[in-house]
FIVEX-9556 format. One record per residue: x negated, y negated, z of N, C-alpha, C, O, CB in turn; residue in three letters; residue number from 1. Coordinates in steps of 0.02 Angstrom, whole numbers, plus 50000, padded with zeros to 5 digits. Each point is the difference from the previous one (the first is absolute). Glycine has a CB too. Layout:
REC     nx     ny     nz    cax    cay    caz     cx     cy     cz     ox     oy     oz    cbx    cby    cbz  residuo  num
REC      X      Y      Z      X      Y      Z      X      Y      Z      X      Y      Z      X      Y      Z      ALA  NUM
...
//
This chain:
REC     nx     ny     nz    cax    cay    caz     cx     cy     cz     ox     oy     oz    cbx    cby    cbz  residuo  num
REC  49958  50064  49994  50040  49936  50002  49942  49955  49999  49943  50006  50021  50166  50027  50046      MET    1
REC  49927  49911  49897  49944  49943  50002  49991  49951  50053  50007  50027  50055  50009  49983  49838      SER    2
REC  49975  49940  50111  49977  49948  50074  50084  49966  49963  50041  49997  50046  49766  49963  49992      LEU    3
REC  50215  50023  49910  50050  49943  50000  50061  50040  50005  50044  49978  50038  49894  49930  49890      ARG    4
REC  50074  50150  50040  50053  50043  50037  50007  50017  50055  50055  50010  50026  49944  50020  49902      HIS    5
REC  49931  49980  50110  50026  49991  50072  50022  49918  50048  50028  50005  50055  49890  50114  49934      LYS    6
REC  50067  49826  49989  50010  49950  50023  50075  49981  49966  50037  49955  50020  49828  50023  50004      LEU    7
REC  50143  50056  49935  50089  49989  49956  50036  50044  50061  50054  49984  50024  49926  50022  49806      MET    8
REC  49991  50039  50188  50037  50061  50027  50043  49983  50068  49963  49993  50049  49939  50084  49898      GLN    9
REC  50156  49915  50063  50028  49974  50076  49986  50066  50028  50028  50048  49974  50075  49857  50010      LYS   10
REC  49839  50107  50086  50006  50048  50035  50045  50028  50036  50028  49961  50038  49897  50008  49951      LEU   11
REC  50098  50099  50013  50075  50010  50027  49979  50011  50080  49940  49988  50005  50128  50077  49876      PHE   12
REC  49954  49949  50170  50004  50005  50062  50024  50083  50008  50027  50026  49951  49998  49832  50070      THR   13
REC  49967  50169  50022  50019  50074  49985  50078  50024  50011  50024  50056  49991  49852  49965  50045      ASP   14
REC  50151  49931  49982  50079  49991  50014  50039  49982  49935  50056  50018  49983  49919  49939  50136      LYS   15
REC  49974  49997  49847  50045  49985  49943  49973  50045  49942  50029  49998  49946  49999  49876  50093      GLU   16
REC  49939  50152  49966  49982  50043  49947  50058  50076  50005  50040  50016  49956  49812  49927  50051      LEU   17
REC  50140  50082  50041  50038  50038  50033  50066  49999  49978  50029  50050  49979  49901  49938  50102      VAL   18
REC  50096  49950  49925  50073  49983  49976  50008  50005  49954  50046  50035  49978  49974  49912  50073      GLU   19
REC  49942  50020  49913  50004  49993  49918  49995  50058  49958  50031  50009  49947  49920  49890  50069      GLY   20
REC  50014  50133  50008  49987  50075  49967  50063  50042  50036  50016  50050  49968  49831  49947  50019      VAL   21
REC  50186  49994  50066  50071  50045  50021  50058  49979  49953  50047  50037  49987  49923  49968  50144      ILE   22
REC  50018  49901  49835  50060  49996  49973  49983  49999  49914  50020  49954  49963  50036  49978  50155      LEU   23
REC  49906  50122  49859  49964  50008  49942  49978  49960  49956  50010  50006  49939  50035  50065  50077      GLY   24
REC  49918  49876  50017  49960  49935  49957  49934  50038  49990  49955  50019  50038  50098  49858  50021      ASN   25
REC  49961  50127  49846  49930  50018  49971  49956  49952  50028  49952  50025  50030  50085  50021  49862      PRO   26
REC  49967  49871  50106  49935  49967  50033  49979  50015  50055  49940  49987  50010  50082  49937  49942      LYS   27
REC  50022  50110  50108  49976  50043  50078  49958  50076  49969  49948  50021  50025  50187  49933  50067      PHE   28
REC  49894  50072  49859  49991  50071  50012  49904  50002  49982  49953  50026  50030  50206  50025  49924      GLN   29
REC  49846  49896  49969  49918  49987  49969  49963  49985  50055  49945  50027  50009  50080  49923  49880      LYS   30
REC  50001  50006  50151  49936  49952  50048  49992  50060  50048  49940  49998  50016  50097  49851  49985      GLU   31
REC  50002  50218  50040  49990  50030  50020  49967  50062  49973  49979  50045  50038  50089  49887  50010      LEU   32
REC  49928  50069  49900  49953  50047  49950  49940  49983  49988  49954  50038  49988  50128  49987  49961      TYR   33
REC  49914  49888  50054  49932  49963  49995  49961  50031  50053  49949  50035  49998  50094  49853  49959      SER   34
REC  50004  50084  50105  49981  49984  50069  49951  50068  50022  49945  49996  50028  50178  49925  50001      ARG   35
REC  49905  50131  49954  49980  50064  50054  49964  50043  49956  49958  50038  50025  50146  49965  50055      TYR   36
REC  49909  49995  49838  49999  50063  49956  49913  50032  49988  49977  50055  49985  50148  49887  49944      SER   37
REC  49851  50003  50085  49905  50002  50006  49984  50037  50070  49957  50044  49997  50015  49824  49940      GLY   38
REC  50050  50123  50106  49984  50035  50075  50015  50061  50000  49959  50045  50008  50063  49868  50052      ALA   39
REC  50050  50097  49927  50059  50059  49994  49945  50057  49933  49999  50060  50011  50160  49835  50011      LEU   40
REC  49806  50080  49923  49991  50032  49957  49943  50043  50013  49982  50054  49977  50074  49868  49962      PHE   41
REC  49913  50020  50120  49920  50030  50030  49999  50062  50028  49961  50045  49983  50007  49850  50048      ALA   42
REC  50085  50111  50025  50036  50031  50038  50010  50064  49953  49970  50049  50019  50080  49846  50052      ILE   43
REC  49989  50113  49868  50034  50056  49975  49911  50026  49953  49989  50060  49993  50191  49887  49999      CYS   44
REC  49788  50019  49991  49948  50021  49962  49963  50037  50073  49983  50059  49992  50009  49836  49888      LYS   45
REC  50000  50084  50170  49967  50050  50050  50026  50055  50005  49962  50048  50010  50007  49879  50048      ARG   46
REC  50100  50085  49938  50013  50079  50023  50018  50029  49935  50031  50053  50001  50016  49932  50124      TYR   47
REC  49939  49989  49820  50036  50014  49942  49921  50062  49986  49947  50004  50031  50156  49849  49919      ALA   48
REC  49927  50190  49987  49922  50014  49964  49980  49974  49950  49951  50016  49967  50054  50069  50064      LYS   49
REC  50042  49862  49959  49974  49977  49946  50029  49921  49980  50037  49974  50042  49950  50159  49926      ASN   50
REC  49999  49831  49978  50036  49956  49976  50069  49990  50001  50038  49970  50038  49879  50039  49916      THR   51
REC  50093  50036  49977  50084  50021  49976  50043  50039  50072  50060  49995  50010  49893  50038  49837      ALA   52
REC  50008  49997  50187  50053  50027  50052  49995  49924  50057  50052  49977  50022  49923  50192  49966      GLU   53
REC  49982  49812  50022  50013  49929  50033  50058  49945  49988  50042  49975  50038  49844  50045  49958      ALA   54
REC  50099  49970  49926  50068  49946  49975  50078  50048  49987  50053  49970  49995  49844  49937  49923      GLU   55
REC  50101  50152  50079  50077  50046  50023  50012  49989  50074  50055  49985  50023  49928  50123  49891      ASP   56
REC  49963  49899  50124  50009  49988  50055  50036  49918  50040  50045  49985  50039  49858  50116  49935      LEU   57
REC  50052  49869  49991  50028  49941  50023  50050  49965  49972  50022  49947  50024  49889  50051  50008      MET   58
REC  50117  50039  49895  50057  49978  49985  50060  50029  50059  50039  49957  50021  49912  50036  49845      GLN   59
REC  50054  50067  50157  50062  50029  50037  49975  49952  50081  50047  49986  50037  49979  50174  49885      ASP   60
REC  49919  49823  50097  49989  49947  50061  50064  49938  49959  50060  50000  50010  49766  50026  50040      VAL   61
REC  50148  49944  49921  50044  49935  49987  50076  50006  49996  50043  49959  50014  49862  50004  49923      PHE   62
REC  50101  50110  50037  50069  50007  49990  50037  50006  50084  50052  49974  50019  49923  50093  49845      VAL   63
REC  49974  49978  50178  50024  49989  50052  50003  49929  50048  50046  49981  50035  49926  50133  49941      LYS   64
REC  49978  49862  50015  50003  49929  50019  50062  49958  49982  50031  49974  50045  49849  50036  49944      ILE   65
REC  50140  49983  49946  50051  49988  49986  50058  50002  50036  50035  49958  50029  49909  50062  49899      PHE   66
REC  50059  50074  50057  50057  50034  50030  50008  49985  50071  50057  49978  50010  49929  50109  49912      LEU   67
REC  49978  49916  50132  49989  49975  50061  49992  49955  50029  49997  50004  50061  49985  50053  49926      ASN   68
REC  50011  49881  49978  49983  49925  50042  50049  49977  50034  49991  49950  50035  49942  50013  49889      LEU   69
REC  50131  50070  50071  50058  49977  50015  49980  50011  50091  50029  49965  50042  50060  50071  49823      HIS   70
REC  49865  50010  50151  49997  50025  50069  49927  49973  50038  49973  50024  50050  50106  50090  49909      GLN   71
REC  49898  49830  49999  49963  49962  50036  49996  49958  50039  49994  49941  49984  49992  50086  49960      PHE   72
REC  50016  49997  50132  50023  49941  50058  49941  49943  50017  50003  49963  50049  50074  50137  50015      ARG   73
REC  49883  49899  49899  49958  49922  50003  49948  50020  50072  49964  49956  50024  50158  49937  49924      PHE   74
REC  49880  50168  50076  49964  50028  50070  49911  49981  49986  49957  49981  50039  50148  50144  49985      GLU   75
REC  49892  49889  49905  49933  49982  49987  50003  49967  49953  50053  49974  49984  49899  50102  50054      SER   76
REC  49965  49914  49913  50018  49954  49939  50023  50063  49945  49982  50059  50002  49918  49823  50022      SER   77
REC  50150  50085  49924  50003  50045  49934  49950  50053  49977  50011  50057  49980  50039  49850  49991      LEU   78
REC  49880  50051  50039  49958  50024  49957  49967  50071  50039  49975  50046  49969  50004  49821  49972      GLY   79
REC  50027  50131  50131  49976  50060  50055  50059  50040  49962  49986  50029  49947  49962  49916  50196      PHE   80
REC  50125  50055  49886  50043  50036  49972  49995  50018  49920  50018  50059  50002  50043  49891  50095      TRP   81
REC  49930  50041  49857  49974  50028  49937  49950  50056  50007  50011  50057  49978  50007  49833  49975      ALA   82
REC  49940  50096  50071  49930  50028  50026  50028  50071  50023  49984  50054  49977  49946  49826  50069      LYS   83
REC  50120  50108  50009  50012  50060  50043  50038  50048  49956  49987  50060  50001  50016  49876  50111      ARG   84
REC  50055  50033  49839  50054  50034  49949  49950  50035  49959  50003  50060  49989  50102  49850  50004      LEU   85
REC  49854  50056  49985  49945  50032  49948  49967  50070  50026  50012  50054  49973  49955  49819  49991      THR   86
REC  49991  50118  50093  49976  50067  50017  50053  50046  50019  49993  50060  49990  49907  49892  50044      ILE   87
REC  50161  50020  49996  50047  50059  50025  50011  50021  49922  49992  50060  49989  50076  49896  50140      ASN   88
REC  49946  50010  49827  50006  50025  49929  49956  50058  49974  50025  50051  49974  50006  49835  50010      SER   89
REC  49922  50107  50021  49932  50030  49949  50013  50068  50076  49979  50056  49984  49895  49803  49928      LEU   90
REC  50148  50139  50143  49980  50065  50044  50062  50020  49983  50001  50060  50015  49916  49918  50087      LEU   91
REC  50134  50007  49876  50060  50042  49987  49991  50013  49921  50048  50031  49975  50036  49918  50125      ASN   92
REC  49863  50033  49857  49998  50023  49943  49942  50072  50006  49997  50048  49962  50041  49815  49984      TYR   93
REC  49930  50125  50104  49948  50051  50018  50028  50054  50020  49991  50052  49969  49936  49876  50060      ILE   94
REC  50116  50070  50030  50042  50058  50030  50042  50055  49944  50004  50061  49993  50013  49845  50111      LYS   95
REC  50012  50024  49857  50046  50026  49941  49954  50063  49956  50029  50054  49991  50040  49809  49995      LYS   96
REC  49874  50130  49993  49962  50048  49975  49975  50037  50031  49952  50030  49976  50036  49919  49965      LYS   97
REC  50030  50064  50118  49992  50055  50023  49914  49989  50014  49968  50050  49982  50148  50020  49955      ASN   98
REC  49844  49875  50090  49943  50003  50005  49976  50024  50058  49949  50034  49997  50055  49892  49932      ILE   99
REC  50029  50063  50138  49979  50016  50055  49981  50068  50005  49998  50012  50061  50061  49903  49976      GLU  100
REC  49927  50138  49929  49970  50047  49971  49925  49993  49989  49965  50050  49993  50143  49965  49966      ASN  101
REC  49869  49927  50038  49949  49963  49982  49961  49965  50086  49951  49964  50011  50124  50010  49843      ASN  102
REC  49972  50056  50188  49990  49977  50073  49972  50054  50027  50024  50014  50054  50067  49911  49960      PHE  103
REC  49866  50111  49967  49983  50057  50037  49954  49984  50065  49944  49974  49997  50067  50089  49890      VAL  104
REC  50021  49958  50167  49955  49999  50086  49962  50047  49998  50013  50052  49970  50067  49914  50106      SER  105
REC  49858  50022  49960  49944  50042  50010  49997  49979  50076  49967  49952  50019  49967  50056  49854      THR  106
REC  50093  50022  50156  49995  49968  50086  49937  50053  50022  49959  49973  50037  50197  49989  50005      ASP  107
REC  49833  50089  49945  49935  50022  50008  49955  49956  50015  49979  49988  50056  50047  50084  49880      GLU  108
REC  49954  49897  50000  49940  49935  49989  50013  49956  50052  49949  49989  50033  50043  50007  49841      TYR  109
REC  50076  49962  50154  49981  49948  50029  49976  49984  50022  49990  49939  49996  50044  50060  49997      ASP  110
REC  49932  50040  50053  49945  49961  50046  49911  50011  49984  49950  49993  50037  50155  50026  50062      ASN  111
REC  49905  50003  49817  49938  49978  49965  49997  49934  49971  49947  49970  49992  50042  50140  49985      GLU  112
REC  50076  49862  50005  50006  49934  49971  49981  49946  50014  50040  49968  50035  50021  50073  49945      ILE  113
REC  49886  49931  50004  49967  49913  50018  50032  49958  49932  50033  50018  49952  49822  50016  50114      GLN  114
REC  50112  49889  49960  50051  49968  49960  49944  50006  49946  49952  50034  50017  50140  49881  50061      ASP  115
REC  49904  50056  49857  49953  50003  49939  49998  49931  49999  50053  49969  49996  49972  50137  49932      VAL  116
REC  49926  49867  50074  49968  49929  49978  49997  49991  49943  49971  50043  49967  49969  49951  50106      ARG  117
REC  50088  49946  49891  49955  49979  49930  49971  49939  49996  50027  49947  50015  50042  50113  49926      ILE  118
REC  49861  49949  50032  49947  49961  50005  50042  49913  49962  50023  49990  49944  49860  50143  50046      ASN  119
REC  50110  49824  50068  50038  49932  49982  49943  49969  49938  50019  49962  49955  50047  50008  50190      ASP  120
REC  49878  50050  49860  49958  49966  49946  50011  50027  49927  49958  49991  49957  49957  49991  50133      ASP  121
REC  50125  50041  49902  50020  50020  49934  50051  49953  49987  50051  49999  50035  49920  50121  49969      VAL  122
REC  50016  49831  49936  50055  49974  49973  50033  50032  49928  49977  49999  49943  49973  49902  50123      ASP  123
REC  50112  50127  49961  50014  50035  49950  50053  49950  49965  50035  49965  50037  49935  50157  50019      VAL  124
REC  50037  49873  49879  50075  49953  49987  50046  50024  50012  49993  50061  50005  49981  49892  49921      PRO  125
REC  50086  50024  50084  50075  50028  50032  50027  50034  49945  50010  50058  50017  50021  49847  50065      TYR  126
REC  49991  50081  49845  50004  50045  49944  49987  50075  50003  50037  50048  49993  49935  49855  49959      GLU  127
REC  49933  50087  50068  49960  50066  50007  50030  50016  50065  50024  50057  49999  49858  49922  49936      VAL  128
REC  50126  49988  50127  50024  50041  50042  50087  50019  50017  50023  50026  50051  49858  49928  49983      LEU  129
REC  50147  50029  49916  50086  50014  49995  49994  50053  49969  50031  50045  50028  50030  49849  49962      LEU  130
REC  49901  50128  49945  49979  50065  49958  49982  50047  50043  50023  50057  49990  49936  49887  49919      ASN  131
REC  50001  50046  50145  49976  50060  50056  50056  50018  50033  50020  50058  49990  49869  49901  50037      MET  132
REC  50147  49998  50016  50055  50028  50030  50034  50020  49957  50004  50060  50013  49995  49886  50068      VAL  133
REC  50040  50042  49858  50064  50032  49969  49960  50074  49978  50041  50045  49990  50037  49829  49957      GLN  134
REC  49875  50139  50047  49982  50064  49992  49992  50050  50046  49993  50060  49986  49969  49889  49943      LYS  135
REC  50039  50025  50134  50016  50035  50061  50048  50043  49988  50039  49979  49958  49932  49938  50105      LEU  136
REC  50048  50157  49968  50068  50023  49994  50021  49968  50022  49973  49952  50028  50029  50130  49966      PRO  137
REC  50079  49934  50001  50038  49950  50033  50017  50014  50070  50034  49956  50027  50007  50019  49867      LEU  138
REC  49938  50097  50157  50023  49971  50054  49921  49963  50037  49998  49964  50050  50127  50136  49959      GLY  139
REC  49835  49916  49961  49917  49951  50022  50056  49934  49992  50025  49973  50050  49820  50094  49880      TYR  140
REC  50171  49913  49998  50005  49914  49990  50047  49973  50038  49988  49948  50031  49984  50052  49860      ARG  141
REC  50095  50033  50114  50047  49980  50033  49969  49975  50086  50005  49945  50027  50079  50141  49881      THR  142
REC  49892  49964  50110  49976  50012  50091  49959  49908  49998  50010  49945  50025  49944  50246  49998      VAL  143
REC  49991  49850  49923  49940  49912  49997  50048  49930  50001  49998  49954  50042  49898  50105  49858      PHE  144
REC  50136  49945  50055  50037  49935  49994  50040  49986  50053  50000  49943  50022  50001  50066  49868      ASN  145
REC  50040  50041  50140  50032  49984  50047  49964  49983  50077  50034  49972  50042  50045  50092  49879      MET  146
REC  49866  49951  50092  49972  49988  50047  49944  49944  50002  50002  49954  50041  50038  50155  49973      LYS  147
REC  49905  49898  49932  49963  49960  50007  50026  49935  49926  49958  49960  49979  49941  50148  50098      GLU  148
REC  50153  49893  49903  50020  49928  49953  50069  49980  50013  50030  49951  49978  49896  50080  49921      ILE  149
REC  50092  50010  50136  50093  49974  50037  50006  49991  50074  50040  49966  50033  50021  50110  49881      ASP  150
REC  49885  49968  50105  49998  49982  50073  50053  50040  50056  50012  49981  50058  49951  49900  49887      GLY  151
REC  50066  50182  50020  50026  50041  50046  49980  50040  50049  49973  50044  49966  50069  49943  49963      TYR  152
REC  49952  50029  50122  49968  50030  50065  50025  50074  49966  50047  50008  49961  49964  49888  50163      GLU  153
REC  49945  50156  49903  49997  50059  49959  50065  50046  50030  50017  50054  49977  49838  49938  49999      ASN  154
REC  50181  49970  50089  50066  50051  50010  50026  49982  49962  50016  50042  49959  50003  49983  50133      LYS  155
REC  50005  49893  49894  50045  49973  49936  49998  50043  49954  50051  50032  49988  49932  49860  50024      GLU  156
REC  49954  50122  49947  50000  50033  49941  50022  50058  50010  50042  50030  49966  49879  49915  49992      ILE  157
REC  50045  50080  50105  50031  50080  49989  50088  50036  50012  50031  50052  49988  49834  49953  50058      ALA  158
REC  50149  49909  49994  50083  50022  49985  50041  49992  49934  50044  50036  49977  49959  49931  50135      SER  159
REC  49969  49976  49863  50007  49965  49923  49990  50076  49934  50036  50022  49956  49889  49827  50100      LEU  160
REC  50001  50169  49973  49987  50067  49944  50049  50068  50020  50019  50035  49952  49838  49926  50034      LEU  161
REC  50158  50054  50065  50018  50055  50030  49976  50032  50023  50031  50051  50015  50012  49945  49946      GLY  162
REC  49884  49999  50060  49934  50029  50019  49977  49993  50059  50028  49954  50030  49948  50033  49878      CYS  163
REC  49986  50040  50122  49946  50010  50072  49960  49931  49979  49987  49979  49943  49990  50180  50081      THR  164
REC  50004  49807  50057  49959  49950  49992  49935  50047  49964  49970  49988  49948  50081  49923  50164      GLU  165
REC  49942  50128  49921  49915  50038  49992  49982  50013  49900  49950  49991  49965  50073  50107  50189      SER  166
REC  50053  49927  49832  50004  49980  49928  49952  49927  49973  49948  49990  49967  50183  50070  50048      THR  167
REC  49920  49901  50019  49981  49935  49970  49950  49984  50005  49981  49954  49964  50095  50014  50046      VAL  168
REC  49873  50067  50042  49929  49971  50032  49941  50040  49915  49956  49990  49957  50081  50024  50246      ARG  169
REC  50005  50027  49823  49964  50055  49920  50017  49983  49949  49960  50003  49953  50041  50093  50084      THR  170
REC  50039  49889  49956  50008  49962  49917  49975  49941  50004  49983  49990  49942  50119  50056  50020      GLN  171
REC  49878  49891  50077  49969  49940  50004  49911  50014  50003  49961  49958  49976  50162  49989  50090      LEU  172
REC  49851  50122  49969  49956  50045  49991  49953  49985  49947  49947  49969  49994  50131  50102  50049      PHE  173
REC  49972  49972  49914  49982  50027  49936  49992  49934  49956  49949  49982  49971  50116  50139  50044      LYS  174
REC  49997  49845  49986  49998  49938  49943  49961  49941  50016  49983  49966  49951  50127  50063  50018      ALA  175
REC  49869  49950  50094  49950  49978  49999  49893  50027  49974  49955  49971  49969  50173  49987  50114      LYS  176
REC  49877  50110  49954  49956  50041  49954  49985  50010  49943  49941  50005  49983  50079  50023  50076      LYS  177
REC  50041  49979  49892  50008  49998  49920  49974  49923  49982  49955  49988  49961  50161  50103  50029      GLU  178
REC  49917  49866  50043  49982  49929  49979  49929  49969  49987  49971  49965  49959  50124  50028  50101      LEU  179
REC  49892  50053  50022  49918  49973  50005  49956  50027  49963  49944  49976  49995  50067  50004  50103      LYS  180
REC  50010  50076  49870  49945  50049  49938  50009  49956  49944  49948  49979  49974  50072  50158  50055      GLN  181
REC  50051  49840  49939  50009  49964  49941  49967  49925  50015  50006  49958  49955  50109  50117  50010      LYS  182
REC  49866  49914  50068  49978  49924  50021  49919  50013  49990  49958  49973  49964  50149  49985  50140      ILE  183
REC  49890  50087  49935  49911  50021  50008  49967  50032  49918  49942  50016  49986  50081  50035  50169      GLU  184
REC  50036  49949  49803  49977  50049  49940  50016  49945  49942  49980  50008  49943  50054  50132  50105      LYS  185
REC  50003  49802  49972  49990  49935  49952  49978  49963  50003  50001  49961  49952  50051  50046  50029      TRP  186
REC  49897  49972  50100  49949  49984  50006  49927  50004  49984  49955  49960  49992  50126  50040  50052      SER  187
REC  49926  50061  49954  49942  50036  49971  49991  49974  49924  49954  49967  49977  50067  50142  50104      GLN  188
REC  50045  49922  49883  50003  49978  49916  49987  49929  49979  49973  49984  49947  50115  50099  50043      ASN  189
REC  49941  49858  50076  49994  49937  49980  49923  49964  50029  49985  49941  49994  50159  50059  50005      GLU  190
REC  49832  50032  50020  49902  49980  50027  49975  50032  49928  49970  49960  49964  50006  50070  50204      ILE  191
REC  50028  50000  49820  49959  50045  49954  50001  49942  49921  49971  50018  49949  50076  50136  50120      LYS  192
//
């Protein structure tokens, strides 16, 4: 969006925006999409296996936002509400695909799992890192996103995914381990 367009555009409050969308005003619908599509698409891309799947998920997310906007109670920001709706929608998508089978518990190894640290000195471009995350197995990718990016606690992740906290810790450990290996390999190739 150009600077001129931004200056000419009236910035609507969340209340004005929600009321306008609920009334079916295309101007407000376009503004809602414009305001939140970038951030919500970034979330979809992190959970999806590729951009095409993320685009499909994004379309479904906005349909749900428009259909459920009347339930927004202004107890948080509209952006926060949209983010939570997006993540919940993505988790429902994962469950519908019967992906919970990817969450294999390894309770017997739980005591051996330690945190994996990724070297902060390596500066991996966002798109490269996103591609690495997208290539993780779905179980690893889902738990990694929920815990490390979206800030869910292990207990909440386990409840939302229908698995044990031990499984969440195992999936997170494996995700970080695989990401660390990918980053180290990428780093070695970049240095050469």
